[in-house]
C-alpha positions in Angstrom: 8.9 -6.6 -3.1 11.6 -4.7 -4.9 13.3 -2.9 -2.0 15.2 -0.7 -4.5 12.0 0.5 -5.9 9.8 0.8 -2.8 12.4 1.1 0.1 14.1 4.2 1.4 16.8 4.0 -1.3 14.1 3.9 -3.9 12.5 7.0 -2.4 15.7 9.0 -2.7 16.3 7.6 -6.1 13.0 8.9 -7.3 13.8 12.3 -5.8 17.2 12.4 -7.4 16.1 11.1 -10.9 14.9 14.5 -12.2 18.2 16.1 -11.4 20.1 13.2 -13.0 18.0 13.6 -16.1 18.6 17.3 -16.1 22.4 16.7 -15.9 22.2 14.0 -18.6 20.4 16.3 -21.0 22.9 19.0 -20.5 25.9 16.7 -21.1 24.5 14.7 -24.0 22.5 17.4 -25.7 23.5 19.5 -28.7 24.7 23.0 -28.5 21.1 24.2 -28.9 20.1 22.0 -26.0 22.9 23.4 -23.8 21.8 26.9 -24.7 18.2 26.0 -23.7 19.5 25.7 -20.2 20.1 29.5 -20.2 17.8 30.9 -22.9 14.4 29.1 -23.2 13.6 28.1 -26.8 17.2 28.5 -28.0 17.4 24.8 -28.8 14.1 24.8 -30.8 15.3 27.8 -32.8 18.7 26.0 -33.3 16.8 23.1 -34.8 14.6 25.2 -37.0 11.5 25.0 -34.8 11.1 28.8 -34.8 7.5 29.2 -33.6 7.9 26.8 -30.7 11.2 28.4 -29.8 9.7 31.9 -29.8 6.8 30.8 -27.6 9.3 29.4 -25.0 11.5 32.6 -25.3 8.5 34.9 -24.8 7.5 32.9 -21.7 11.0 33.5 -20.3 11.0 37.2 -21.2 7.5 37.6 -19.6 8.7 35.9 -16.4 11.9 38.0 -16.2 9.9 41.3 -16.8 7.4 40.2 -14.1 10.1 39.5 -11.6 12.2 42.6 -12.2 9.5 45.2 -12.7 7.5 44.0 -9.6 4.0 45.3 -10.7 2.0 46.6 -7.8 -1.6 45.8 -6.8 -3.1 48.0 -4.0 0.5 49.3 -3.4 1.7 45.8 -2.7 4.4 44.5 -5.1 4.6 41.2 -6.9 7.8 39.8 -8.5 11.0 39.3 -6.5 9.9 41.9 -3.9 6.9 39.5 -3.1 9.4 36.9 -1.9 11.1 39.4 0.4 7.7 40.6 1.8 6.7 37.0 2.2 9.5 36.5 4.7 8.9 39.8 6.6 5.1 40.2 6.1 5.7 43.9 6.1 7.9 46.4 8.0 5.8 49.6 7.8 3.7 49.8 11.0 1.7 52.8 9.8 0.4 55.8 11.6 -2.2 58.5 11.2 -0.8 59.7 7.9 0.8 56.5 6.5 -1.1 53.2 6.1 0.5 50.1 7.4 1.8 47.4 5.1 -0.9 44.9 4.1 0.5 41.7 5.6 -2.3 39.6 4.1 -1.6 40.8 0.6 2.1 40.3 1.1 1.4 36.7 2.1 -1.0 36.2 -0.7 1.2 37.7 -3.3 4.1 35.6 -2.1 2.0 32.5 -2.7 0.9 33.8 -6.1 4.5 34.6 -7.1 5.6 31.1 -5.9 2.8 29.6 -8.1 3.9 31.6 -11.1 7.5 30.6 -10.5 6.5 27.0 -10.3 4.7 27.2 -13.6 7.7 29.0 -15.2 10.0 26.2 -14.0 7.7 23.6 -15.5 7.9 25.5 -18.9 11.7 25.9 -18.5 12.1 22.1 -18.1 9.7 21.5 -21.0 11.8 23.8 -23.2 14.9 21.7 -22.4 13.1 18.4 -23.0 11.7 19.7 -26.3 15.1 20.6 -27.5 16.6 17.2 -26.4 13.7 15.4 -28.1 14.6 17.3 -31.3 18.2 16.1 -30.9 17.0 12.5 -30.8 14.6 13.0 -33.7 17.4 14.4 -35.8 19.6 11.5 -34.9 17.0 8.7 -35.4 14.9 10.1 -38.3 17.1 12.7 -39.8 14.6 15.5 -39.2 12.7 17.3 -36.5 8.9 17.7 -36.2 7.3 20.9 -37.4 5.0 23.1 -35.4 2.1 22.1 -37.5 2.9 18.4 -36.8 3.1 19.1 -33.1 -0.2 20.9 -33.2 -1.8 18.1 -35.1 -0.4 15.6 -32.6 -1.7 17.7 -29.7 -5.2 17.5 -31.0 -4.8 13.9 -32.1 -3.0 11.2 -30.1 -2.1 13.7 -27.3 -5.5 15.3 -27.2 -5.8 14.3 -23.5 -3.0 16.7 -22.7 -4.7 19.6 -24.4 -7.9 18.8 -22.4 -6.1 18.2 -19.0 -3.8 21.2 -19.1 -6.6 23.9 -18.5 -8.1 21.7 -15.8 -4.7 21.3 -14.1 -4.0 25.0 -14.3 -7.4 25.7 -12.9 -6.8 23.2 -10.0 -3.4 24.9 -9.2 -4.9 28.5 -9.4 -8.2 27.9 -7.7 -7.5 25.0 -5.4 -3.8 24.4 -4.6 -2.7 28.0 -4.1 -5.7 29.0 -2.0 -5.2 25.9 0.1 -1.5 26.8 0.6 -2.5 30.3 1.6 -4.9 29.0 4.2 -2.3 26.6 5.6 0.2 29.4 5.9 -2.3 31.6 7.7 -2.2 29.0 10.5 1.4 29.9 11.2 0.7 33.6 11.7 -1.0 35.7 14.4 -3.6 37.1 12.0 -6.6 37.8 14.1 -9.1 40.6 14.8 -6.5 42.5 16.7 -4.3 42.7 13.7 -6.5 43.6 10.7 -4.9 43.5 7.3 -3.8 47.0 6.2 -4.3 48.5 9.7 -1.7 46.5 11.7 1.0 44.1 10.8 0.8 40.4 11.7 3.8 38.1 11.7 4.9 34.5 11.6 4.5 32.7 15.0 5.5 29.1 14.0 3.5 26.4 15.8 2.1 28.7 18.5 -1.5 28.4 17.2 -1.3 24.6 17.2 0.0 24.5 20.8 -3.1 26.5 21.7 -5.1 23.4 20.9 -2.9 20.7 22.2 -0.9 22.1 25.1 -3.3 24.5 26.7 -6.4 22.4 27.6 -7.7 25.2 29.9 -8.0 27.6 27.1 -11.4 28.3 25.6 -10.6 27.2 22.1 -8.9 23.9 23.3 -11.8 23.2 25.7 -14.3 23.3 22.8 -12.2 21.5 20.2 -12.7 17.9 21.4 -16.4 18.2 22.0 -16.9 19.8 18.6 -14.7 17.1 17.0 -16.7 14.4 18.9 -20.0 15.7 17.7 -18.7 16.0 14.1 -17.7 12.3 14.1 -21.0 11.3 15.6 -23.0 13.3 13.1 -20.9 12.0 10.2 -21.4 8.4 11.3 -25.2 8.5 11.7 -25.8 10.9 8.8 -23.8 8.6 6.5 -24.9 5.1 7.6 -28.6 5.8 8.2 -28.9 7.4 4.8 -26.8 4.7 3.2 -28.7 1.7 4.6 -32.0 3.5 4.4 -31.4 4.1 0.7 -30.6 0.5 0.2 -33.7 -0.7 2.0 -35.8 1.7 0.0 -34.2 0.5 -3.3 -34.9 -3.1 -2.4 -38.5 -2.3 -1.8 -39.0 -0.3 -5.0 -37.2 -2.9 -7.1 -39.1 -5.8 -5.6 -40.5 -8.0 -8.4 -44.2 -7.7 -8.8 -44.4 -4.1 -7.4 -46.5 -1.9 -9.6 -45.8 1.8 -10.2 -42.0 1.6 -9.7 -41.5 4.6 -11.9 -43.9 6.7 -9.9 -42.2 5.8 -6.6 -38.8 6.6 -8.0 -40.0 9.9 -9.4 -41.5 10.9 -6.0 -38.2 10.4 -4.2 -36.2 12.0 -7.0 -38.2 15.2 -6.4 -36.4 15.7 -3.1 -33.2 15.7 -5.1 -34.5 18.0 -7.8 -35.6 20.6 -5.3 -32.6 22.7 -4.1 -31.4 21.4 -0.7 -31.6 24.8 1.0 -35.3 25.1 0.1 -36.0 21.7 1.6 -34.1 22.5 4.8 -35.7 25.9 5.3 -39.1 24.5 4.6 -38.5 21.7 7.1 -37.2 24.2 9.7 -40.4 26.3 9.4 -42.6 23.2 9.3 -41.5 21.9 12.7 -40.8 25.3 14.2 -42.4 26.4 17.4 -45.1 28.2 15.5 -45.1 26.0 12.5 -48.1 24.1 11.1 -47.0 20.7 12.5 -46.8 21.8 16.1 -50.0 23.9 15.7 -51.8 20.7 14.5 -50.4 18.6 17.3 -51.5 21.2 19.9 -55.0 21.3 18.4 -55.5 17.5 18.5 -54.1 17.4 22.1 -50.9 15.6 21.5 -48.9 18.6 22.7 -49.9 21.1 25.3 -47.5 24.0 24.3 -45.0 24.7 21.5 -41.5 23.3 21.8 -38.3 24.1 20.0 -36.6 21.2 18.3 -33.7 23.1 16.7 -31.8 26.3 17.6 -33.7 27.0 20.9 -34.1 23.4 22.0 -34.0 22.9 25.8 -31.5 20.0 25.4 -28.7 19.9 22.8 -29.4 16.3 22.0 -33.0 17.1 21.0 -31.5 19.5 18.3 -28.9 16.9 17.3 -31.3 14.1 16.9 -33.8 16.3 15.0 -31.0 17.3 12.5 -30.1 13.7 11.9 -33.7 12.8 11.2 -34.2 15.8 8.9 -31.1 14.8 7.0 -32.7 11.4 6.2 -35.2 13.3 4.0 -32.5 14.9 1.9 -30.0 12.1 2.0 -31.8 8.8 1.5 -33.0 9.5 -2.1 -29.3 9.8 -3.3 -28.5 6.4 -1.8 -31.7 4.9 -3.1 -30.8 5.9 -6.7 -27.3 4.6 -6.4 -28.4 1.3 -4.8 -31.1 0.9 -7.5 -28.5 1.2 -10.2 -26.4 -1.5 -8.5 -29.4 -3.8 -7.9 -30.5 -3.6 -11.6 -27.0 -4.5 -12.7 -26.6 -7.7 -10.6 -26.4 -10.6 -13.1 -29.6 -12.7 -13.0 -27.5 -15.8 -13.4 -26.2 -15.3 -9.8 -29.8 -15.4 -8.4 -30.7 -18.4 -10.6 -27.7 -20.4 -9.4 -28.5 -19.6 -5.8 -32.1 -20.7 -6.1 -31.0 -23.9 -7.8 -28.8 -24.5 -4.8 -31.7 -24.0 -2.5 -30.7 -20.7 -1.0 -33.5 -18.7 0.8 -34.4 -15.2 0.0 -32.6 -13.9 3.1 -29.5 -15.9 2.2 -29.6 -14.5 -1.4 -29.9 -11.0 0.1 -27.0 -11.6 2.5 -24.7 -13.4 0.2 -25.3 -11.8 -3.2 -27.3 -8.6 -3.2 -25.8 -6.8 -0.2 -22.1 -7.7 -1.0 -22.6 -6.5 -4.6 -24.2 -3.3 -3.5 -21.6 -2.5 -0.9 -18.8 -3.4 -3.3 -20.1 -1.0 -6.0 -21.1 1.8 -3.6 -18.1 1.8 -1.3 -16.4 4.9 -2.9 -19.8 6.7 -2.6 -20.0 5.6 1.1 -16.5 7.0 1.8 -17.2 10.3 -0.1 -20.5 10.6 1.7 -18.8 10.2 5.1 -16.2 12.8 4.2 -18.9 15.1 2.9 -20.8 14.9 6.1 -17.8 15.8 8.2 -17.5 19.0 6.1 -21.3 19.4 5.9 -22.1 23.1 6.2 -25.6 23.8 4.8 -27.7 21.6 7.0 -26.2 22.8 10.2 -26.1 26.5 9.2 -29.6 26.6 7.8 -31.4 24.5 10.5 -29.7 25.7 13.7 -26.8 28.0 12.9 -24.8 25.8 15.3 -27.2 26.5 18.3 -28.3 25.8 20.9 -25.8 27.5 23.2 -23.8 25.4 25.5 -21.8 26.2 28.7 -18.3 27.4 27.9 -19.1 27.3 24.2 -16.8 30.1 23.1 -18.5 30.7 19.7 -19.1 27.0 19.1 -22.7 26.0 19.8 -24.1 22.6 20.6 -24.7 21.5 17.0 -21.6 23.2 15.4 -19.4 21.0 13.3 -15.7 21.7 12.8 -16.5 23.5 9.5 -19.3 25.7 10.9 -17.1 26.5 13.9 -14.3 27.5 11.4 -16.8 29.7 9.6 -17.7 31.5 12.8 -14.1 31.9 13.9 -13.1 33.5 10.6 -16.1 35.4 9.4 -17.8 36.4 12.6 -14.8 36.6 15.0 -12.1 37.2 12.5 -9.8 34.7 14.2 -8.2 33.8 10.9 -5.2 32.0 12.4 -7.2 29.7 14.6 -9.8 29.1 11.8 -6.9 28.0 9.6 -5.7 25.6 12.2 -9.2 24.0 12.4 -9.2 23.8 8.6 -5.9 22.0 8.6 -7.0 19.5 11.3 -10.3 18.9 9.4 -8.3 18.3 6.2 -6.0 15.8 8.0 -9.0 14.0 9.5 -10.8 13.7 6.2 -7.8 12.8 4.1 -6.6 10.1 6.6 -10.1 8.5 6.8 -10.4 8.5 3.0 -7.0 7.0 2.3 -7.1 4.3 5.0 -10.8 3.3 4.4 -10.5 3.1 0.6 -7.3 1.2 0.6 -8.8 -1.4 3.0 -12.0 -1.7 1.0 -12.8 -4.5 -1.4 -13.5 -2.0 -4.1 -9.7 -1.2 -4.1 -8.3 -4.7 -3.3 -10.7 -6.7 -5.6 -11.7 -4.3 -8.3 -12.3 -7.2 -10.8 -14.2 -9.4 -8.4 -17.6 -8.9 -10.0 -16.6 -8.6 -13.6 
C-alpha cells in the first residue's frame, strides 16, 4: 500500500491539493487568469471568449447583488444578514404589538445562503480554471476554443456533464440542504414551547444528545433502546423472511416441467401492481375485529369472540408478529421477481458440469444456485434491510404504532424509529428531539450499509460470475 496516498500524510495532501492548484494557477496564469481571481469571466473576455466571460461575470454580479441587497421573505432577510441571523437565530423576542423573529426561517435561510455561496464558489473556481485552460490552449495550439465549440463539446463528448449537472443541483437543493437543516435542528431547543415566529429558540450544542445517552431515567431515553431494538428485530425478519421466501417461490415457479409459469408470475406481480397502501388497508380491514375473516371463523366455531391482532391487540407481540406476516404478502413478490431473473441467467453449462460430476439436486442448489442468487441480489438485500429500518407505511397504516405500552411516551409497541420521529415532530412538535432520532437513524443505516456491502462478495469479487 502506498502510505503517501492512503496514509495520514496522503489525507492532508488531498486536502491541500486544491489550494496548491489555486496558487499555481494564479502564479503561472496570464494577466487575464490573474484578473479572474477578482472578476469572474475577466480571463475569458481577455482571451476573446466574450459570451462565456459574460456568463461568469453575470453570475458574480448576481451573487454580489443578492448578498448586499439581502432580499426578504416573510420579513426574514437572505444575503449576508442571513449569516448573522444564522449565528444568533434572532434577537427580537416579540410582544403584543411586535412579532418575534422567526428563528426557524433564520436557520433555514442561513442554510440556503450557505448553499448559494457554495454554488457560487464552484462557479468562481470554474471561471479561473476556464481561463487557465485558455492559457494552455493558446500556448499549445495557438488559439482558444469558441463558445460554439464548447457548446458542441458539451452536447457531444461531455454530454454526461450536461445531464448530471441538473441532477446534482437537484440533489443539493432537495436532499443535501434539507438534510443539513434537519441536522442543525438537533442542536437547538426548537420544541412546542418555542414555536417559530412566536418565541425564539437558540443553539444548545449537544444537550439534546445527552438527553438520550446521559439521562436514562428520562422518558425519551427510556423509550429509545426499546424502540431501537424492535426496529432492528422488525428489519431483520421483514428482510430475510421476504428474501428467502421470494427465492423459494422463484425456485418453485422456475422448476422445469411446471406448466403455467406465466400465470403464476402474473398472479404474484398483481400484488406489486396494486398500490401498497391499498393492500395494507384491505388487509387491516380483512383481519379486523369485525372483518370478514374473523366473522367467518366465529361462525364455523374456530373463534368464540372477536380479537384484535393489530392496534388494540392484548399483547404487543401479537401485533408485531401480525405485521411481520402481513409484510410477507407485500414483500415476497419483489424478491421472487429478482430471484427469478437471477435464476434464469445462471449459465446452463454450470448445471451440466455439476450433473456430469454426479452432484445431487440439493448439492447443485447449495453450491451453484443459491451462491449465484445471493451474489447477484446482495445489493438488493442490503437496500431492503435499510428500507425496512426506515419503513413507515406498513406500521403507520396497520397500527399507527399501537398498541400502547407502559411508559411509552408517545412511542407505541410497534413504533419504529421513523414513526416515532414522525410523532415527535408532527404530533408533539418536539422538532429538536425528532432531529436527534433522525440523525441516529441515518448513522445506523449508513453504517450498516457501508460495512455490509464492503464485506460482501458482490463488492470484493464483482467479476466472479462473468
